[in-house]
C-alpha positions in Angstrom: 15.2 4.8 -13.9 12.4 7.2 -13.1 10.7 6.3 -16.5 10.9 2.6 -15.6 9.3 3.2 -12.3 6.5 5.2 -13.6 5.9 2.4 -16.3 5.8 -0.3 -13.9 3.4 1.6 -11.7 1.1 2.3 -14.7 1.2 -1.4 -15.6 0.3 -2.4 -12.1 -2.7 -0.1 -12.1 -3.9 -1.0 -15.5 -4.1 -4.8 -14.9 -5.3 -4.6 -11.2 -8.9 -5.6 -10.5 -11.4 -2.6 -10.1 -10.9 -1.0 -6.7 -14.3 -0.2 -5.2 -14.6 0.0 -1.4 -18.0 -0.9 -0.2 -20.0 -0.8 3.0 -19.2 -3.9 5.0 -15.5 -4.1 3.9 -13.5 -6.6 5.9 -10.0 -5.1 5.9 -6.7 -6.8 7.0 -3.5 -4.7 7.0 -0.1 -6.6 6.8 3.4 -5.0 6.8 6.4 -3.8 8.6 7.3 -0.7 10.5 6.7 1.5 7.5 3.1 0.5 7.9 2.8 0.1 11.6 4.0 3.5 12.6 6.5 3.2 15.4 6.2 5.9 18.1 3.5 7.7 16.2 0.8 8.5 18.8 -1.0 6.6 20.0 0.7 3.3 20.3 -1.7 0.3 20.4 -1.3 -1.6 23.7 -1.9 -5.2 22.5 1.2 -6.4 20.7 3.1 -3.3 22.0 6.4 -4.8 20.8 5.2 -4.2 17.2 5.2 -0.4 17.8 1.8 -0.1 16.0 0.0 3.3 15.9 -3.7 3.7 16.0 -3.2 6.6 13.6 -1.2 4.6 11.0 -2.4 4.7 7.4 -4.3 1.5 7.7 -6.3 2.7 10.7 -7.1 6.0 8.9 -8.1 4.1 5.8 -10.4 1.8 7.7 -12.1 4.7 9.3 -12.5 6.6 6.0 -14.1 3.7 4.2 -16.3 2.7 7.1 -14.8 -0.9 7.3 -17.2 -3.3 9.0 -14.2 -5.2 10.5 -10.6 -4.2 10.6 -7.5 -6.3 11.7 -4.2 -4.5 11.8 -1.3 -6.9 12.3 1.5 -4.7 10.9 4.6 -5.0 13.1 8.0 -3.3 13.2 10.8 -5.5 12.1 8.6 -7.9 10.0 9.9 -9.4 6.8 8.2 -12.0 4.5 9.0 -14.9 6.8 6.9 -13.3 9.5 3.9 -13.5 7.2 4.0 -17.3 7.9 5.7 -17.7 11.2 5.4 -16.1 14.6 7.5 -13.0 15.0 9.7 -12.3 18.0 9.6 -8.8 19.3 11.2 -7.1 22.4 8.0 -7.7 24.3 7.3 -11.3 23.2 6.2 -13.0 20.1 3.2 -12.3 17.9 1.3 -14.7 15.6 2.1 -15.0 11.8 0.4 -12.1 10.1 -1.4 -14.3 7.5 -3.4 -15.7 10.5 -5.4 -12.5 10.4 -6.8 -13.4 7.0 -10.1 -15.3 6.6 -12.5 -16.4 4.0 -14.6 -13.2 4.5 -11.7 -10.7 4.1 -12.5 -8.3 1.3 -9.6 -6.0 1.4 -5.8 -6.6 2.1 -3.0 -4.1 2.0 0.6 -5.4 2.5 3.8 -3.4 2.8 6.7 -5.8 3.1 10.2 -6.5 1.9 12.4 -3.6 3.2 13.5 -5.7 6.1 14.2 -8.7 3.8 16.9 -6.7 2.0 18.0 -4.7 5.0 17.1 -1.2 3.8 17.1 0.2 7.3 20.6 -0.9 8.0 21.7 0.5 4.6 20.5 3.9 5.5 22.2 3.7 8.9 25.5 2.7 7.2 25.3 5.8 5.0 25.4 8.2 8.0 28.4 10.4 7.4 29.2 13.0 10.0 32.4 14.1 8.1 32.2 15.0 4.5 34.9 13.6 2.1 37.8 13.5 2.0 37.6 12.8 5.7 34.3 10.9 5.6 34.0 7.8 3.5 31.2 7.3 0.9 29.0 4.2 1.4 27.8 3.8 -2.1 30.9 1.9 -3.3 30.7 -0.6 -0.4 27.9 -2.6 -1.9 29.5 -4.0 -5.1 30.4 -7.8 -5.1 31.7 -9.4 -8.2 30.5 -6.4 -10.3 26.9 -6.7 -9.0 25.2 -4.2 -6.8 24.2 -6.3 -3.7 21.0 -4.3 -3.0 19.8 -5.0 -6.5 20.7 -8.7 -6.1 18.7 -8.9 -2.8 15.8 -7.1 -4.3 15.6 -9.5 -7.3 15.8 -12.4 -4.9 12.7 -11.0 -3.2 10.6 -11.1 -6.3 9.5 -14.8 -6.2 8.7 -14.5 -2.5 6.3 -11.5 -3.2 4.6 -13.6 -5.9 4.2 -16.6 -3.5 2.9 -14.2 -0.7 0.2 -12.6 -2.9 -0.9 -16.2 -4.0 -1.0 -17.4 -0.4 -3.1 -14.2 0.5 -5.5 -15.0 -2.3 -5.8 -18.7 -1.2 -6.8 -17.6 2.3 -9.0 -14.8 1.3 -10.4 -15.5 -2.2 -12.8 -12.6 -2.1 -10.2 -10.0 -1.2 -8.9 -7.1 -3.3 -5.2 -7.1 -2.7 -2.9 -4.1 -2.8 1.0 -4.2 -2.5 2.1 -0.9 -0.9 5.3 0.7 -1.9 7.7 2.8 0.2 8.0 6.6 0.4 10.8 9.0 -0.7 13.7 8.9 1.7 16.1 11.3 -0.1 15.8 14.1 -2.6 18.2 14.4 -5.6 21.7 15.1 -4.2 20.4 15.1 -0.5 20.9 18.0 1.7 24.2 17.5 3.6 24.8 18.4 6.3 21.2 19.0 7.4 20.8 15.3 6.8 24.3 13.9 7.1 24.3 11.7 3.9 26.7 13.0 1.3 25.5 13.8 -2.2 26.6 10.7 -4.0 25.3 8.4 -1.2 21.9 10.3 -1.2 21.6 9.7 -5.0 22.5 6.0 -4.5 19.9 5.6 -1.8 17.4 7.3 -4.0 18.2 5.0 -6.9 18.1 1.9 -4.8 14.7 2.8 -3.4 13.5 3.5 -6.9 14.6 0.1 -8.0 13.1 -1.6 -5.0 9.7 0.1 -5.6 9.9 -0.8 -9.2 10.3 -4.4 -8.2 7.2 -4.2 -5.9 5.2 -2.7 -8.7 6.3 -5.3 -11.2 5.5 -8.2 -9.0 2.1 -6.7 -8.1 1.4 -6.5 -11.8 2.6 -10.0 -12.5 0.3 -11.2 -9.8 -2.7 -9.3 -11.0 -3.1 -7.2 -7.9 -3.0 -3.5 -7.2 0.1 -1.4 -6.4 -0.1 1.8 -4.3 2.7 4.2 -5.0 3.8 6.1 -2.0 7.0 7.4 -3.5 5.3 10.1 -5.7 2.9 11.7 -3.2 5.8 11.8 -0.6 8.1 13.7 -3.1 8.8 17.1 -1.4 8.0 15.7 2.0 11.3 13.7 2.5 13.6 13.9 5.5 15.4 17.0 4.0 12.3 19.2 4.2 11.3 21.2 7.1 9.8 19.8 10.3 6.4 21.1 9.4 6.5 19.7 5.9 8.2 16.3 6.0 6.4 13.0 6.2 9.5 10.9 7.0 11.8 11.9 9.8 15.6 12.1 9.5 18.3 10.6 11.9 17.2 12.9 14.7 13.3 13.1 14.5 11.5 16.3 15.4 8.1 14.6 15.6 7.3 11.4 17.4 8.5 8.7 15.0 11.6 6.5 14.5 14.3 7.7 12.1 13.6 7.3 8.5 10.0 6.2 9.2 6.7 8.2 8.7 5.5 10.7 11.3 1.8 11.4 11.9 1.7 13.9 8.9 3.2 11.3 6.7 0.7 8.6 7.8 -2.1 11.1 6.9 -0.5 11.7 3.5 0.0 7.9 2.9 -3.6 7.3 3.9 -4.9 9.6 1.3 -3.0 7.6 -1.4 -4.3 4.3 0.1 -7.9 5.5 0.4 -7.8 6.8 -3.2 -6.6 3.4 -4.5 -8.9 1.1 -2.6 -11.9 3.5 -3.2 -11.3 3.5 -6.9 -10.8 7.3 -7.0 
């Protein structure tokens, strides 16, 4: 599995167009809560229902590359439908994210898909306050007709990602486009009871996320756009690590962030990966 993920990432990078940030970059960030940074200080007042931080990786990237114009429309709860349609939030609706694109856009990052397949709910389902045999493992709950439902959902997402990239390219033909993957949410075997996900479930979550990131990398490669791997740089910074080390918070956060989402440290770490990719480093 790990070898296939690496191979997909290498393929995506090898066929992607040259990534060279330039002065005057017009940058648009699209995505869900993994990109928006819910509860990470400071939250942007416009579209507050999106729980968007002014220190998320997109903002930090825009500052680092000296973007001439920057539009961040990432929004918590977004899925691929919200690229095309208005998204309802707790504080009102926001426009379709693709509306932020224009003919003069030169750089686009898009981190989307986790909500399409329900990954947040999946991690919530695997919370297990009592170890076996009292507590029940979650990893065997997702087999239907001999198929892993998370992989089925991930495979169903593939054509939507291909279409999304094509639609971004149509609206912004000058833009360099980067699909952004998701971070490391569990180390091998987990760390029960510090993070109350039992060993077999932690490994199942890990394998599911690896498969999901592999799919994102493969679809980016197929579409001829870049893929930015966040899984590798966040290894060793997962929710099992100490409060001063982790980039992604556990069920009970120690830093301002929502559970299993990046904290400010994580956004800085992810920004380094994004900056390196878009700058051609």
